[in-house]
C-alpha positions in Angstrom: 29.0 8.5 -11.8 26.9 5.4 -11.3 23.2 5.8 -12.0 22.3 4.9 -8.5 24.3 7.9 -7.1 22.8 11.4 -7.2 24.7 14.5 -6.2 23.4 18.0 -5.7 26.8 19.8 -6.0 27.5 19.5 -9.7 28.0 22.2 -12.4 30.5 23.5 -15.0 33.2 24.1 -12.3 33.0 20.7 -10.9 36.6 19.6 -11.9 38.0 22.7 -10.1 35.8 22.3 -7.1 36.5 18.6 -6.7 39.8 19.2 -5.0 38.1 21.3 -2.3 35.6 18.7 -1.3 35.9 15.0 -0.2 34.8 12.1 -2.4 32.0 9.9 -1.0 31.4 6.2 -1.6 28.3 4.6 -0.2 28.4 0.8 0.1 25.5 -1.4 1.2 26.1 -4.7 3.0 25.5 -7.6 0.7 25.1 -5.2 -2.2 23.9 -6.8 -5.3 25.9 -6.5 -8.5 24.5 -4.6 -11.4 21.9 -4.8 -12.9 20.3 -6.3 -9.8 18.4 -4.0 -7.5 18.8 -3.7 -3.8 15.2 -3.9 -2.6 13.9 -3.7 1.0 10.6 -3.9 2.7 9.0 -3.2 6.0 11.2 -4.1 9.1 14.2 -4.8 6.9 17.6 -3.7 8.2 19.7 -1.5 5.8 23.3 -1.7 6.8 26.4 -0.3 5.1 29.2 2.1 5.4 30.2 5.5 4.0 33.9 5.9 2.9 35.3 9.5 2.7 38.6 10.4 1.1 40.2 13.6 -0.2 42.9 14.7 -2.6 44.0 17.5 -0.3 43.6 18.2 3.4 40.0 19.3 4.0 38.7 20.7 7.2 35.1 19.8 8.2 32.8 20.0 11.1 30.1 17.4 10.7 29.2 14.3 8.6 25.4 13.6 8.4 24.2 10.2 7.2 20.4 9.9 6.8 17.8 7.7 5.3 15.4 10.0 3.4 12.1 9.3 1.6 10.5 12.0 -0.6 7.9 12.5 -3.3 8.1 15.0 -6.1 5.2 15.9 -8.4 4.7 18.3 -11.3 1.7 19.6 -13.2 1.8 21.1 -16.7 -1.1 23.4 -17.4 -2.4 23.4 -21.0 -2.2 26.6 -23.1 1.3 27.7 -22.0 4.4 27.6 -24.2 8.0 26.9 -23.0 9.6 24.1 -21.0 9.0 25.7 -17.6 6.2 28.2 -18.2 2.9 26.9 -16.9 4.5 24.3 -14.7 3.9 23.9 -11.0 5.7 21.4 -8.8 5.6 20.1 -5.2 8.2 18.3 -3.0 7.4 16.4 0.2 10.0 14.8 2.5 7.9 12.3 4.5 10.7 10.3 6.1 14.1 11.2 7.5 16.1 8.9 9.8 19.5 10.1 11.0 22.4 7.9 11.9 24.1 9.1 15.1 27.9 9.6 14.9 29.9 9.8 18.1 32.7 12.3 18.5 35.1 9.4 18.9 34.4 8.3 15.4 35.6 11.6 13.9 39.3 12.2 13.3 41.0 14.6 15.7 41.4 17.4 14.6 38.5 17.2 12.1 40.5 17.2 9.0 40.3 14.7 6.1 44.0 14.1 5.3 45.0 13.6 1.7 45.4 9.9 0.7 43.5 8.5 3.8 40.1 6.9 3.9 37.6 7.4 6.7 34.8 5.0 7.2 31.4 5.6 9.0 29.0 2.7 9.4 25.3 3.1 9.3 22.2 1.0 10.2 18.6 1.8 9.4 15.4 -0.1 9.8 12.5 0.4 7.4 9.6 1.6 9.6 6.2 0.1 9.4 4.5 3.5 9.6 5.4 7.2 9.3 5.1 9.7 12.1 1.8 11.6 12.3 3.8 14.8 11.7 4.5 13.7 8.1 0.8 14.4 7.3 -0.2 17.8 8.7 -2.6 19.1 6.0 -6.4 19.1 6.5 -8.2 15.9 5.6 -11.9 15.0 5.3 -11.7 12.0 7.7 -9.2 10.1 9.8 -8.9 7.2 7.3 -7.2 9.5 4.9 -4.5 10.5 7.4 -4.1 6.9 8.4 -3.5 6.0 4.8 -1.0 8.9 4.3 1.1 7.7 7.2 1.7 4.3 5.5 5.1 4.0 3.8 4.6 4.6 0.0 6.6 2.4 -2.4 9.4 3.5 -4.7 7.7 4.8 -7.8 8.6 6.5 -11.1 12.4 5.8 -11.2 13.2 3.8 -14.4 16.5 2.7 -12.9 14.9 1.1 -9.9 11.6 -0.2 -11.2 11.8 -3.9 -11.4 11.7 -7.3 -9.7 14.9 -8.9 -8.5 17.4 -8.5 -11.4 15.0 -7.1 -14.1 14.4 -3.5 -14.9 10.7 -3.2 -15.7 8.1 -0.5 -16.4 6.2 0.5 -13.2 3.5 2.3 -15.3 4.2 5.7 -13.7 4.4 9.0 -15.5 7.4 11.4 -15.4 5.3 13.9 -13.4 5.4 11.8 -10.3 8.2 10.1 -8.4 8.7 8.6 -4.9 12.3 8.0 -4.0 14.3 6.7 -1.1 18.0 7.5 -0.6 20.9 6.9 1.8 22.0 10.5 2.0 25.5 11.8 3.0 26.2 15.4 3.7 29.6 16.9 4.8 29.4 20.4 6.3 31.9 23.0 7.4 31.2 26.0 9.6 33.2 29.1 8.4 34.3 31.6 11.1 31.9 34.4 10.1 29.0 32.2 8.8 26.0 31.4 10.9 24.9 28.6 8.6 27.2 25.7 7.9 28.5 25.4 4.3 27.9 22.1 2.6 31.0 20.6 1.1 29.3 17.7 -0.5 25.7 16.3 -0.6 25.2 13.0 -2.3 23.0 10.0 -2.0 22.5 6.4 -3.1 19.1 5.4 -4.2 17.5 2.2 -3.0 14.1 0.5 -3.7 11.5 0.2 -1.0 8.4 -2.0 -1.4 6.5 -1.9 1.9 4.5 -4.9 3.1 0.8 -4.0 3.0 -2.4 -5.8 4.0 -5.5 -6.1 2.0 -8.0 -3.3 2.8 -11.7 -3.8 3.0 -13.6 -3.7 -0.3 -14.7 -0.3 -1.6 -18.2 0.8 -1.2 -19.1 1.7 -4.8 -22.2 3.9 -5.3 -24.7 3.3 -8.1 -23.8 6.6 -9.7 -20.0 6.2 -9.6 -18.1 7.7 -12.5 -15.1 5.4 -12.0 -16.6 1.9 -11.4 -19.4 -0.1 -12.7 -20.2 -3.1 -10.5 -23.5 -4.0 -12.3 -24.6 -3.4 -15.9 -27.6 -4.3 -17.9 -28.7 -3.7 -21.5 -31.2 -4.9 -24.0 -30.4 -8.1 -25.9 -31.2 -7.6 -29.5 -31.3 -10.0 -32.5 -29.3 -7.5 -34.5 -28.1 -3.9 -34.7 -31.5 -2.7 -36.1 -33.7 -5.5 -34.9 -36.0 -5.6 -31.9 -34.9 -6.9 -28.5 -35.8 -10.3 -27.2 -34.9 -9.7 -23.6 -32.6 -8.0 -21.2 -29.3 -9.2 -19.8 -27.6 -8.1 -16.6 -24.1 -8.9 -15.2 -22.8 -8.1 -11.7 -19.5 -8.8 -9.8 -18.1 -8.0 -6.4 -14.6 -6.8 -5.8 -12.2 -9.8 -5.9 -9.5 -10.6 -3.5 -6.3 -8.6 -3.8 -3.3 -9.7 -5.8 -0.4 -10.4 -3.4 3.1 -9.6 -4.6 5.8 -12.1 -3.7 8.5 -11.1 -1.2 11.1 -8.7 -2.4 14.0 -10.1 -4.4 11.9 -13.1 -5.2 11.7 -14.4 -8.8 8.2 -15.8 -8.3 5.4 -14.4 -10.5 2.7 -12.3 -8.9 -0.2 -14.2 -7.5 -3.6 -14.9 -9.2 -7.0 -13.7 -8.1 -10.4 -14.9 -9.0 -13.4 -12.7 -10.1 -16.9 -14.1 -10.1 -19.4 -12.9 -12.6 -23.1 -13.4 -12.0 -25.3 -13.2 -15.1 -29.1 -12.9 -15.5 -31.3 -12.9 -18.5 -34.9 -11.8 -18.4 -36.7 -12.9 -21.7 -39.6 -11.0 -23.3 -41.7 -14.2 -23.2 -41.5 -17.6 -21.7 -40.5 -19.3 -25.0 -37.5 -17.0 -25.6 -34.1 -18.7 -25.0 -31.1 -16.9 -23.5 -28.3 -15.7 -25.7 -25.2 -17.8 -26.3 -22.1 -16.6 -24.5 -19.0 -16.0 -26.5 -15.6 -14.6 -25.3 -14.5 -12.9 -22.1 -11.5 -10.7 -21.9 -10.0 -8.6 -19.1 -7.8 -5.5 -18.8 -5.9 -4.1 -15.9 -5.9 -0.3 -15.5 -3.2 1.2 -13.3 -4.2 4.7 -12.1 -1.5 7.0 -10.8 -2.9 10.2 -9.2 -0.6 13.1 -8.5 -1.1 16.6 -7.3 0.9 19.7 -6.3 -1.6 20.2 -3.4 -2.1 17.6 -0.7 -5.1 15.3 -1.2 -7.8 15.8 1.5 -9.6 12.7 0.4 -9.0 9.5 -1.5 -8.6 10.4 -5.2 -10.9 9.0 -7.9 -11.4 9.4 -11.6 -14.2 12.0 -12.3 -15.1 14.8 -14.5 -13.9 17.3 -11.9 -10.4 15.9 -12.0 -10.1 16.6 -15.7 -10.5 20.4 -15.2 -8.4 20.6 -12.1 -5.1 22.5 -12.9 -3.5 21.3 -9.7 -4.1 17.6 -10.0 -3.8 14.9 -12.6 -4.1 11.2 -13.3 -2.2 8.9 -15.6 -3.8 5.6 -16.6 -1.8 2.7 -18.1 -3.9 -0.1 -19.6 -2.5 -3.7 -19.6 -4.3 -6.4 -21.6 -4.7 -9.6 -19.7 -5.9 -13.1 -20.8 -9.0 -13.7 -22.9 -11.0 -17.0 -22.9 -14.0 -18.6 -24.5 -16.9 -19.1 -22.2 -19.3 -20.6 -24.7 -19.4 -23.8 -22.6 -21.1 -22.0 -19.7 -24.7 -23.0 -19.3 -27.7 -21.1 -18.2 -30.0 -22.2 -15.4 -33.7 -21.6 -15.8 -35.7 -20.3 -12.8 -39.4 -19.8 -12.3 -40.8 -17.5 -9.6 -44.4 -16.3 -8.8 -45.3 -13.2 -10.9 -45.0 -9.9 -9.1 -46.3 -6.6 -10.1 -43.5 -4.3 -11.4 -43.0 -1.0 -9.8 -43.3 0.7 -13.2 -44.9 -0.4 -16.4 -42.3 1.4 -18.5 -39.2 -0.4 -19.6 -36.6 2.1 -18.5 -33.0 1.4 -17.6 -32.0 2.0 -14.0 -28.9 1.5 -12.0 -29.2 -0.6 -8.8 -26.7 -1.5 -6.1 -23.8 -3.7 -6.9 -25.5 -7.1 -6.4 -29.3 -7.6 -5.8 -31.3 -10.7 -5.4 -34.9 -11.8 -5.4 -34.1 -15.5 -5.2 -32.8 -17.7 -2.4 -29.2 -17.1 -3.5 -28.0 -13.7 -2.4 -25.1 -13.8 -4.9 -27.4 -13.6 -8.0 -28.0 -10.2 -9.5 -31.5 -8.8 -9.2 -34.1 -8.5 -11.9 -33.6 -6.1 -14.8 -35.7 -3.0 -15.4 -38.0 -4.8 -17.8 -38.6 -8.0 -15.8 -42.4 -8.6 -15.5 -42.8 -12.3 -15.9 -42.0 -15.4 -13.8 -39.2 -17.0 -15.9 -35.5 -15.9 -15.9 -32.1 -17.5 -16.5 -28.9 -17.2 -14.5 -25.3 -18.2 -15.0 -22.1 -17.9 -13.0 -18.6 -17.4 -14.5 -15.3 -17.9 -12.6 -12.6 -15.7 -14.1 -9.0 -16.4 -12.9 -6.8 -13.4 -13.4 -3.0 -13.3 -13.4 -0.6 -10.4 -13.7 1.8 -10.6 -16.6 5.5 -10.7 -15.5 6.7 -8.0 -18.0 5.6 -5.2 -15.7 6.7 -3.9 -12.3 3.8 -3.7 -9.9 3.6 -1.7 -6.7 1.0 -2.2 -3.9 -2.0 0.1 -3.8 -1.2 3.1 -1.7 -2.3 6.7 -0.9 0.1 9.4 0.1 -0.1 13.2 0.5 0.8 14.0 -3.1 0.5 10.7 -5.0 -1.6 7.6 -5.1 -1.8 4.3 -7.0 -5.1 2.4 -7.6 -6.1 -0.5 -9.9 -9.2 -1.6 -11.6 -10.3 -4.5 -13.8 -12.2 -4.1 -17.1 -14.2 -7.2 -17.8 -16.0 -7.5 -21.1 -18.4 -10.3 -22.1 -19.6 -11.0 -25.6 -22.9 -12.8 -26.5 -25.0 -13.6 -29.6 -28.7 -14.3 -29.9 -29.6 -18.0 -29.8 -29.8 -19.5 -33.2 -27.8 -16.7 -34.8 -24.2 -17.1 -36.0 -23.7 -13.7 -37.7 -20.8 -11.6 -36.4 -22.9 -8.5 -36.8 -25.3 -9.8 -34.2 -22.6 -10.1 -31.5 -23.0 -7.7 -28.6 -20.9 -7.0 -25.5 -21.5 -5.9 -21.9 -18.8 -4.6 -19.7 -17.9 -4.0 -16.0 -15.2 -2.0 -14.3 -14.5 -3.2 -10.8 -11.8 -2.2 -8.3 -9.0 -4.5 -7.3 -6.1 -4.1 -4.9 -2.5 -5.2 -5.0 -0.9 -6.1 -1.7 2.7 -7.0 -0.9 4.1 -9.8 1.3 6.8 -9.4 4.0 10.3 -10.5 3.4 11.7 -13.7 4.9 13.9 -11.8 7.2 11.0 -9.7 8.5 9.0 -12.9 9.1 11.8 -14.5 11.0 12.3 -11.3 13.1 8.6 -11.2 14.0 8.6 -14.9 14.9 11.5 -14.3 17.2 9.7 -11.5 18.9 6.6 -13.7 19.3 8.9 -16.5 20.8 10.3 -14.1 23.4 6.9 -12.9 24.4 5.7 -16.5 24.6 8.6 -17.4 26.9 7.7 -14.5 29.2 4.0 -15.6 29.1 4.9 -19.1 30.0 7.0 -17.9 32.9 4.1 -15.8 34.1 1.6 -18.6 34.0 3.9 -21.3 35.3 2.3 -22.8 38.5 4.1 -22.2 41.8 4.6 -24.9 44.3 2.8 -24.0 47.6 3.9 -25.8 50.7 2.0 -26.0 54.0 3.1 -23.4 56.6 5.4 -24.4 59.5 3.8 -25.3 62.9 5.1 -22.2 64.7 3.3 -19.9 62.2 0.1 -21.9 62.6 0.3 -21.6 66.4 1.0 -17.9 66.2 -2.0 -17.3 64.0 -4.2 -19.2 66.4 -3.0 -17.1 69.3 -3.6 -13.9 67.3 -7.1 -15.0 66.6 -7.8 -15.7 70.3 -6.4 -12.3 71.3 -8.6 -10.5 68.7 -11.7 -12.3 69.9 -11.0 -11.4 73.5 -10.6 -7.7 72.8 -6.9 -7.5 73.5 -4.4 -5.8 71.2 -3.1 -7.9 68.3 0.4 -9.3 68.4 2.8 -7.1 66.4 5.2 -8.7 63.9 8.7 -8.3 65.2 9.9 -6.0 62.4 7.2 -3.5 63.2 7.5 -3.6 67.0 9.9 -0.6 67.3 8.3 1.6 64.6 6.8 4.8 66.0 3.2 5.2 65.1 2.9 8.8 63.8 1.6 10.5 60.7 0.9 8.3 57.7 2.4 5.3 59.4 0.0 5.5 62.2 -2.9 5.9 59.8 -1.9 2.8 58.0 -2.0 0.7 61.2 
């Protein structure tokens, strides 16, 4: 059986039971040859046909063809032995579209004759959103339910993870899987059974990567356990030497990576992160440190749970001890570069009295400023003078092509988020010893969005064109001609009769209408 087909009616007696059930073949229109992957996105049309045949005459009552999306999760609790002991799982069917089949499409009588083939076409359109009924559990705020009604991408299936014709790792654990199938079920109602008996239930897996837009940047608090948007530390001349100042680095959330359209061989897009550095020396004669190397890492966080999420998941200490939820993080090293050529800019400001005389480290908001540029980080905890240095680093970041990326999403049982780890090394000015090298690091959130397919863009443009034609027709100016002479004379006579107190002249079509009830009230 091909890897893309999955059947629920299999077992040790399958060779004997095969004669009593029909064989099913699901064919997609324009189906790609192996190992290419049939991938669809939002508003794409999925067309194909189901071919049924049998070795012997088989009576049936109904053929059901549906497009189904489901999520399966599993949690293994520590301290339990055995393959199934201590495991808990959850299954959620969030999408089910049914292909209607007319009675005229069935054979009469409803018997699959041996040696004949019966074909049933199907057409499905990938929806933009799910129905509100797909998320019925309690949530903390409406944004969570809005996110849960977005279509999640295919995730966790090694036979479908890829781009175009390549099977790639989508960085998802075995405990979580989101799957889409074209499902075919043939049922038969026995004379004394109230529930139909399923003769065959099989499906063909397809890959769905929905088109997503970039969401607003996250609001990261100063005490966040997951992200660090601003960091500062003492700059020392060596491991056991005294400090000569304090360095701070801050960054905002960069623009999202945008995946190319499905079935495109283009590489994922590149984003740009901007790092703002500040150095507060101990004295006015102290020079800022020399910058060394900068390297970045991408962390893909897959959150899964056997209980519905009531809020957006995040990495925290509470999640570690939760036996019903888990997170799997895959780290991908990105490019590293030398930033020694970056230069510091010296600033001088009037002295200000510090809020505290003690040099204690404190966490501030993501980006603060006491200068004219609002993009520079604020002063460090030990700043008490009037001289400081700033620098700005532009960090282009590209996603390596050897992985399969899915857009950022949140669903009832699973979520995928991304973050960037940015580390910067520096050494004291005038020191070349490797032992004197120090590092400072940030962890900032980043999103991955997905573009629409070309067919969806053309369909949307066609809809806009039709609406534009209707609008043009509505706003087309009408040609207004002067009224005829007899209408003008009649209007003049009506005006004279109204001014003299006589009754108005009735239009001819209302002359014989009796004035009673609502009609009399209208006149």
